[in-house]
VMD Tcl script that draws the C-alpha trace (Angstrom):
set ca {
  {-5.90 31.23 14.33}
  {-5.20 28.21 12.08}
  {-7.64 25.32 12.18}
  {-6.35 21.96 13.38}
  {-6.43 20.58 9.82}
  {-3.75 23.03 8.69}
  {-1.10 21.77 11.11}
  {1.53 19.21 10.10}
  {0.33 15.73 11.00}
  {3.76 14.71 12.24}
  {5.06 17.57 14.38}
  {1.61 19.08 15.12}
  {3.30 22.49 15.31}
  {4.16 23.87 11.88}
  {1.78 24.78 9.10}
  {1.17 21.87 6.71}
  {2.52 23.68 3.65}
  {4.11 20.81 1.67}
  {2.47 19.74 -1.56}
  {3.11 16.50 -3.45}
  {4.08 14.41 -0.41}
  {4.40 10.67 -0.96}
  {2.74 8.38 1.59}
  {5.08 5.63 0.32}
  {8.55 6.75 -0.89}
  {8.89 7.29 -4.61}
  {11.86 4.95 -4.96}
  {9.59 2.06 -3.93}
  {6.46 3.19 -5.75}
  {8.28 3.69 -9.06}
  {9.22 0.00 -9.09}
  {5.56 -0.95 -8.66}
  {3.74 1.28 -11.13}
  {6.15 3.12 -13.47}
  {5.92 2.05 -17.10}
  {8.74 0.76 -19.33}
  {11.27 0.83 -16.50}
  {11.10 4.61 -16.19}
  {12.53 5.97 -12.94}
  {11.34 9.56 -13.18}
  {8.16 10.91 -11.65}
  {4.97 11.28 -13.74}
  {5.39 7.91 -15.50}
  {2.98 6.12 -13.17}
  {0.22 3.84 -14.40}
  {-1.37 2.26 -11.37}
  {-4.47 0.26 -10.47}
  {-6.24 -0.27 -7.16}
  {-8.67 -3.14 -6.65}
  {-11.42 -2.59 -4.08}
  {-14.69 -4.17 -3.10}
  {-16.66 -2.02 -5.54}
  {-14.34 -2.11 -8.50}
  {-10.99 -1.10 -9.86}
  {-9.75 2.49 -9.82}
  {-6.70 3.80 -11.65}
  {-4.35 6.75 -12.01}
  {-1.75 7.86 -14.51}
  {1.17 10.26 -14.61}
  {1.35 13.34 -16.80}
  {4.26 11.92 -18.83}
  {2.59 8.63 -19.83}
  {2.43 8.56 -23.60}
  {-1.01 9.05 -25.21}
  {-0.97 5.73 -27.05}
  {-0.51 3.84 -23.77}
  {-3.40 5.74 -22.19}
  {-5.55 4.98 -25.24}
  {-4.72 1.27 -25.08}
  {-5.57 1.20 -21.35}
  {-8.54 3.58 -21.12}
  {-9.72 4.35 -24.64}
  {-10.60 8.00 -25.16}
  {-9.25 10.21 -22.36}
  {-11.57 13.13 -21.65}
  {-10.93 16.43 -19.91}
  {-13.03 15.06 -17.05}
  {-10.71 12.04 -16.75}
  {-7.70 14.35 -16.53}
  {-9.36 16.63 -14.00}
  {-10.32 13.72 -11.74}
  {-6.99 11.92 -12.14}
  {-4.89 11.95 -8.98}
  {-2.44 9.61 -7.29}
  {-4.03 8.06 -4.20}
  {-0.69 8.05 -2.34}
  {0.41 11.61 -3.11}
  {-1.10 14.26 -0.85}
  {-1.04 18.01 -0.31}
  {-0.91 19.85 3.02}
  {-0.39 16.82 5.24}
  {3.11 17.75 6.43}
  {5.25 20.80 6.83}
  {8.37 21.36 4.72}
  {10.64 20.61 7.68}
  {9.07 17.23 8.41}
  {9.05 16.38 4.70}
  {12.80 17.02 4.73}
  {13.17 14.69 7.74}
  {11.36 11.92 5.87}
  {13.55 12.47 2.81}
  {16.78 12.19 4.83}
  {16.10 8.63 5.94}
  {14.53 7.68 2.61}
  {17.61 8.79 0.70}
  {19.87 6.83 3.03}
  {17.70 3.71 2.97}
  {17.38 3.76 -0.83}
  {21.12 3.04 -1.02}
  {20.47 -0.43 0.40}
  {18.51 -1.51 -2.68}
  {21.72 -2.44 -4.53}
  {22.82 -4.79 -1.74}
  {21.42 -8.30 -2.00}
  {22.47 -11.85 -1.18}
  {21.10 -15.37 -1.46}
  {21.29 -15.85 2.32}
  {20.23 -13.62 5.21}
  {22.39 -10.52 4.90}
  {23.04 -7.10 6.39}
  {21.59 -4.36 4.19}
  {24.17 -1.70 5.09}
  {22.16 0.44 7.54}
  {21.47 0.23 11.24}
  {18.19 -1.24 12.42}
  {17.59 2.09 14.15}
  {17.44 3.76 10.74}
  {15.33 0.84 9.48}
  {12.88 1.23 12.36}
  {12.47 4.91 11.50}
  {12.31 4.33 7.73}
  {9.79 1.50 7.78}
  {7.99 3.07 10.74}
  {7.53 6.29 8.78}
  {5.83 4.34 5.99}
  {3.66 2.38 8.43}
  {2.63 5.57 10.23}
  {1.91 7.53 7.03}
  {-0.23 4.71 5.60}
  {-2.17 4.39 8.84}
  {-2.56 8.14 9.32}
  {-3.60 8.58 5.69}
  {-6.42 6.18 6.47}
  {-7.46 5.39 2.88}
  {-5.87 1.99 2.35}
  {-8.22 -0.11 4.44}
  {-5.87 -0.87 7.36}
  {-5.02 1.33 10.34}
  {-3.01 0.92 13.49}
  {-4.97 1.08 16.75}
  {-5.28 4.74 17.76}
  {-2.85 4.48 20.67}
  {-0.22 2.72 18.53}
  {-0.53 5.28 15.73}
  {-0.03 8.14 18.19}
  {2.87 6.35 19.86}
  {4.59 5.86 16.51}
  {3.98 9.49 15.52}
  {5.58 10.65 18.75}
  {8.59 8.36 18.24}
  {9.12 9.54 14.67}
  {8.77 13.17 15.62}
  {11.31 12.74 18.39}
  {13.94 10.71 16.53}
  {13.78 11.54 12.82}
  {16.98 13.50 12.04}
  {16.66 17.22 11.36}
  {19.83 17.88 9.36}
  {21.72 14.66 8.57}
  {21.29 10.92 9.14}
  {24.45 11.03 11.24}
  {22.30 12.74 13.89}
  {21.03 9.24 14.71}
  {24.43 8.45 16.22}
  {23.66 10.87 19.03}
  {20.71 8.80 20.25}
  {21.45 6.87 23.43}
  {19.65 3.70 22.41}
  {20.22 2.07 25.80}
  {18.00 4.66 27.46}
  {15.17 4.87 24.93}
  {12.48 2.46 26.08}
  {9.97 3.41 23.39}
  {12.45 2.63 20.63}
  {13.63 -0.60 22.22}
  {10.08 -1.99 22.19}
  {9.90 -1.83 18.40}
  {11.18 -4.58 16.11}
  {10.54 -5.71 12.57}
  {11.17 -8.64 10.26}
  {11.96 -8.14 6.62}
  {11.76 -10.53 3.67}
  {13.03 -9.61 0.21}
  {12.30 -11.53 -2.95}
  {15.31 -11.85 -5.19}
  {16.06 -12.75 -8.81}
  {12.66 -11.56 -10.03}
  {12.02 -10.98 -13.73}
  {11.52 -7.40 -14.87}
  {8.06 -8.38 -16.11}
  {6.95 -9.71 -12.73}
  {4.21 -7.39 -11.40}
  {4.87 -5.65 -8.08}
  {2.29 -4.79 -5.43}
  {1.50 -2.50 -2.57}
  {-0.78 -4.45 -0.24}
  {-1.47 -3.85 3.43}
  {-2.39 -7.21 4.96}
  {-5.58 -6.84 7.07}
  {-5.41 -9.91 9.31}
  {-3.52 -8.45 12.27}
  {-4.13 -5.95 15.07}
  {-0.73 -5.65 16.77}
  {1.37 -6.29 13.67}
  {1.49 -4.08 10.60}
  {2.24 -6.34 7.65}
  {3.05 -4.68 4.36}
  {3.77 -6.17 0.93}
  {5.61 -3.48 -1.08}
  {7.75 -3.91 -4.18}
  {10.10 -6.87 -3.46}
  {9.60 -6.72 0.31}
  {7.27 -8.11 2.92}
  {7.54 -6.23 6.21}
  {6.20 -7.28 9.59}
  {6.44 -4.28 11.95}
  {5.78 -4.84 15.65}
  {5.51 -1.80 17.93}
  {5.51 -4.09 20.96}
  {7.99 -6.68 19.68}
  {5.13 -9.20 19.60}
  {4.65 -11.68 16.76}
  {2.11 -13.92 18.50}
  {-0.48 -13.24 15.80}
  {1.66 -15.16 13.34}
  {0.53 -18.30 15.15}
  {-2.87 -17.91 13.48}
  {-3.01 -19.38 9.95}
  {-4.18 -17.12 7.09}
  {-4.93 -17.49 3.41}
  {-1.56 -16.03 2.47}
  {0.42 -18.32 4.74}
  {2.63 -15.50 6.02}
  {2.98 -17.24 9.36}
  {5.02 -19.91 7.56}
  {7.10 -17.36 5.63}
  {8.08 -15.46 8.76}
  {8.80 -18.53 10.85}
  {12.43 -18.37 11.91}
  {13.06 -14.97 10.29}
  {15.48 -12.85 12.32}
  {13.95 -9.73 13.82}
  {15.61 -6.33 13.72}
  {15.95 -4.22 16.87}
  {17.78 -0.95 17.57}
  {20.83 -2.77 18.91}
  {22.16 -4.22 15.64}
  {22.43 -3.70 11.91}
  {19.47 -4.44 9.68}
  {19.16 -8.01 8.45}
  {17.07 -9.06 5.45}
  {16.06 -12.61 4.61}
  {15.89 -13.38 0.86}
  {13.36 -15.67 -0.83}
  {13.49 -16.95 -4.38}
  {11.16 -16.09 -7.26}
  {9.06 -19.27 -7.05}
  {7.99 -18.26 -3.55}
  {7.15 -14.78 -4.84}
  {4.97 -16.19 -7.63}
  {3.16 -18.39 -5.14}
  {2.42 -15.42 -2.87}
  {1.49 -13.27 -5.87}
  {-1.08 -15.82 -7.04}
  {-2.63 -15.93 -3.58}
  {-2.86 -12.13 -3.53}
  {-4.57 -12.12 -6.92}
  {-7.12 -14.73 -5.85}
  {-7.85 -12.87 -2.61}
  {-8.33 -9.59 -4.50}
  {-10.61 -11.34 -7.00}
  {-12.72 -12.89 -4.26}
  {-12.92 -9.55 -2.45}
  {-14.12 -7.84 -5.62}
  {-16.68 -10.53 -6.42}
  {-17.97 -10.47 -2.84}
  {-18.36 -6.69 -3.06}
  {-20.22 -6.97 -6.37}
  {-22.46 -9.67 -4.93}
  {-23.39 -7.57 -1.90}
  {-24.01 -4.54 -4.12}
  {-26.35 -6.63 -6.26}
  {-28.20 -7.78 -3.14}
  {-28.66 -4.20 -1.96}
  {-29.98 -3.12 -5.38}
  {-32.30 -6.13 -5.43}
  {-33.79 -5.19 -2.05}
  {-33.97 -1.47 -2.89}
  {-36.12 -2.19 -5.95}
  {-38.48 -4.51 -4.13}
  {-37.09 -7.89 -5.05}
  {-38.23 -10.94 -3.11}
  {-35.94 -11.99 -0.28}
  {-32.62 -10.49 0.79}
  {-30.53 -11.79 -2.10}
  {-30.57 -11.29 -5.84}
  {-31.03 -14.64 -7.63}
  {-27.70 -16.22 -8.49}
  {-28.53 -16.58 -12.17}
  {-29.02 -12.82 -12.46}
  {-25.73 -12.17 -10.64}
  {-23.97 -14.48 -13.08}
  {-25.38 -12.46 -15.98}
  {-24.03 -9.28 -14.41}
  {-20.61 -10.85 -13.93}
  {-20.65 -11.98 -17.57}
  {-21.52 -8.46 -18.70}
  {-18.47 -7.14 -16.88}
  {-16.08 -9.86 -18.06}
  {-17.22 -9.84 -21.69}
  {-17.38 -6.07 -21.96}
  {-15.45 -4.57 -24.87}
  {-14.36 -1.69 -22.64}
  {-10.62 -1.17 -22.24}
  {-9.08 -2.81 -19.17}
  {-8.66 0.50 -17.38}
  {-12.42 1.05 -17.39}
  {-13.96 -2.42 -17.53}
  {-14.09 -3.18 -13.81}
  {-14.64 0.26 -12.33}
  {-17.72 1.22 -10.33}
  {-19.36 3.05 -13.24}
  {-19.25 -0.04 -15.45}
  {-20.57 -2.20 -12.62}
  {-23.61 0.05 -12.23}
  {-24.19 0.05 -16.00}
  {-24.06 -3.76 -16.09}
  {-26.48 -4.07 -13.17}
  {-28.95 -1.68 -14.80}
  {-28.71 -3.41 -18.19}
  {-29.36 -6.89 -16.79}
  {-32.12 -5.77 -14.41}
  {-33.93 -3.95 -17.21}
  {-33.99 -7.19 -19.17}
  {-35.52 -9.08 -16.27}
  {-38.04 -6.38 -15.46}
  {-39.85 -6.78 -18.81}
}
mol new
graphics top color blue
foreach p $ca { graphics top sphere $p radius 0.5 }
foreach p [lrange $ca 0 end-1] q [lrange $ca 1 end] { graphics top cylinder $p $q radius 0.2 }
display resetview
């Protein structure tokens, strides 16, 4: 008898036999992390900033000179440990992977449609609910990006996706009697798209952690607010990013109409981008600070906190390090910097 872990996480029935599944569709990810405008797979060069440092991954087709500029010498150990954090094996069955791909292929066609005012993307909001819902559910179910739906909402969304994702063709969605599907009618979402960005403008994948009943996702040129209970009350609470102001007055999408997207100009994007960078920086520095405090206590230092002047030395070690960018802020270098500075103060 198969263990529970071998069953597809979506249908819960078939064996999870699919390898190389994307938690976020490739056509969005490639615009965030592919180098030199490449559209094929294996050209990824991505970075993830966490509380204990920066991690990275690279595709097999990235040219050696780029890897050397970013990481210095690449060892066999680096290659063996290298893996994409959003590509997984044995999460889904081949049939459910095909169901995901059907709506992803259809939705990807909307990327070429854009306007300077709120516009219809070219697909129904029913397809949009399933497309964006599949991303929300996969991110939450994956569980490694710091934000999850409440358990009951995650299961509800899984059940909805399993019931309504098309099996053979997106035209199967036309057979759904939307007037008699209460679970679907409760879901809505709002979608912002930044337009007229420069090719050099960095793109992000960020799951915003401030909300419980909203799943807010910053991905590529989009900011999504996905509400399983059609409730946006949490946007009344101000946050560092100011998303409550961005989404004020934005039309919501429900199953009864075509998808509408509200465009914002590049200056707004740059403003939001700067806020994201500062938040990530503060998160990292806070994580480093708490790590230093724990080391200080573990080695018998006085009080609960490492002296600020010693922390500043550790930060300087990291910032002024001659290590390549791809290694400078990772957890290994943090530990090395802490040890180096503490040794100096222990003599």
